[in-house]
C-alpha positions in Angstrom: 125.6 96.8 102.6 124.6 95.2 99.3 121.5 96.3 97.4 119.2 94.1 95.5 116.5 95.1 93.0 113.2 93.4 91.8 113.0 93.3 88.1 109.8 94.2 86.3 109.4 93.7 82.6 107.7 96.8 81.2 104.9 95.5 79.0 103.1 98.8 79.3 105.5 100.7 77.0 107.2 97.8 75.2 105.6 95.1 73.1 105.4 91.5 74.3 105.6 88.6 71.8 102.8 86.1 71.3 103.2 82.4 70.5 102.4 80.9 67.1 103.5 77.5 68.1 104.3 75.7 71.4 103.5 77.8 74.4 104.6 77.7 78.0 102.4 78.9 80.9 104.4 80.2 83.9 103.6 77.2 86.1 104.7 74.8 83.3 107.9 76.8 82.8 108.8 76.6 86.5 108.2 72.8 86.5 110.1 72.1 83.2 113.2 74.2 83.7 115.5 71.3 83.1 113.7 70.0 80.0 112.8 73.4 78.5 113.4 73.6 74.7 112.6 76.2 72.1 111.8 73.4 69.6 108.4 74.1 68.1 108.3 77.6 69.5 107.6 80.5 67.1 107.2 84.0 68.5 106.0 87.2 66.9 105.3 90.8 68.0 101.8 92.2 67.4 101.6 94.8 64.6 98.3 96.4 65.7 95.7 96.3 68.4 94.5 98.3 71.3 98.1 98.8 72.6 99.7 99.5 69.3 101.5 102.6 70.6 104.0 100.3 72.3 107.5 99.9 70.8 109.9 97.0 70.6 112.4 97.2 73.5 115.8 95.7 74.2 114.1 93.4 76.7 110.7 91.9 76.1 108.2 90.2 78.3 108.0 86.6 77.0 107.4 84.8 80.3 108.0 85.2 84.0 111.1 83.7 85.7 113.0 84.5 82.5 114.6 87.5 80.8 114.3 87.9 77.1 116.9 90.4 75.8 117.6 91.2 72.2 120.9 89.9 70.9 122.3 93.4 71.3 121.2 93.7 75.0 122.5 90.2 75.7 125.9 91.1 74.3 126.0 94.2 76.5 125.1 92.3 79.7 126.7 88.9 78.7 128.7 88.4 81.8 125.6 88.8 84.1 123.2 86.8 82.0 125.5 83.8 81.1 126.4 83.3 84.8 122.8 83.3 85.9 120.9 80.9 83.6 120.5 78.8 80.6 120.2 80.6 77.3 118.2 79.8 74.1 118.4 81.7 70.8 115.1 82.5 69.3 113.8 85.0 66.7 110.8 87.1 67.5 109.6 87.7 64.0 112.8 88.4 62.2 114.6 89.9 65.2 117.2 87.9 67.2 116.4 87.5 70.9 117.7 85.2 73.6 115.5 83.6 76.3 117.5 83.4 79.6 116.0 81.1 82.2 117.2 82.3 85.5 118.1 79.1 87.3 119.7 80.3 90.5 117.2 80.2 93.4 117.6 81.2 97.1 115.5 80.8 100.1 115.8 84.4 101.1 112.2 85.8 101.1 111.3 87.5 104.4 107.6 86.8 104.9 107.2 89.2 107.8 108.8 92.3 106.3 107.5 92.0 102.7 104.4 93.9 101.8 101.3 92.6 100.1 98.1 93.5 98.4 95.5 90.9 99.3 92.7 91.8 96.8 89.8 90.5 98.8 91.4 87.9 101.1 90.0 87.8 104.6 92.3 87.9 107.6 91.7 84.2 108.2 92.9 83.4 104.6 96.1 85.5 104.9 98.1 86.9 107.8 101.1 88.2 105.7 103.6 86.8 108.2 104.1 83.2 107.4 104.6 80.6 104.7 102.9 79.3 102.6 101.5 82.2 100.6 97.9 81.6 99.4 97.5 80.7 95.8 94.8 81.5 93.3 95.8 85.0 92.2 94.3 87.0 95.1 97.7 87.9 96.5 100.2 90.3 95.0 103.6 91.0 96.5 104.0 94.8 96.4 107.4 95.1 98.2 109.9 92.3 98.5 112.0 92.0 101.6 114.9 89.6 101.8 116.2 88.1 105.1 118.5 90.7 106.6 121.5 88.4 106.7 121.1 87.3 103.1 124.0 87.8 100.7 125.1 86.3 97.4 127.6 86.9 94.7 124.9 86.1 92.1 123.8 89.0 89.9 120.5 87.6 88.9 118.4 85.0 90.9 114.9 83.9 91.7 113.3 83.2 95.1 112.8 79.7 96.2 109.5 78.6 97.7 105.9 78.8 96.5 105.1 79.3 92.8 104.4 83.1 93.4 107.9 83.5 94.7 109.6 81.5 92.0 108.3 83.9 89.4 110.3 86.8 90.8 113.7 87.8 89.5 116.1 89.8 91.7 119.1 91.7 90.4 122.3 92.9 92.0 123.2 96.5 92.2 125.9 95.9 89.6 123.3 94.6 87.1 121.0 97.5 87.8 123.8 100.0 87.2 125.0 98.2 84.0 121.5 98.2 82.5 121.1 102.0 82.0 124.8 102.5 81.2 124.1 100.7 77.9 120.9 102.7 77.3 118.8 99.6 77.3 115.0 99.5 77.4 112.2 97.2 78.5 112.9 96.7 82.2 112.4 98.7 85.4 113.6 98.1 88.9 112.2 98.4 92.5 114.5 98.3 95.5 114.3 95.2 97.7 114.2 95.7 101.5 117.1 94.1 103.3 
């Protein structure tokens, strides 16, 4: 049986860039996938602040529904990343990174078997067993389950559906194993229920 993994970008230990120019909110990015451009974008890592103990990782958290590896990390995982999305070269400060917009999406989310944190929603607002998911930031998916019969040859993909689902990036077992073999940093993984 295949295994899949939810990708989290570790902004607790590793620095995230901030924008000095054009900026994309997650909802804008999802809507403008085809017309996305780095023209006018300028990114930089913070040098100080309340979380200054963080370091620069091989992957950084620029935006959801994308991965932002350093040029070195991209070259290590090139076959996975190029097959899964559109890439855009960008410097973060003086460091070369690549924004990879993961453009493969599948309707594979299992609403019944996934687990949620409802943060104040009443039972009438959310049952946890059907689409659509409520919006407004009150819901968090704590454990993703995919439909039991789902399978794909894709190594990186997103979930199709509501905005909350489209922000998630799922990786194959092959990608998850390749990541630590290159001693890369900035991501962590949570197993998906099949």
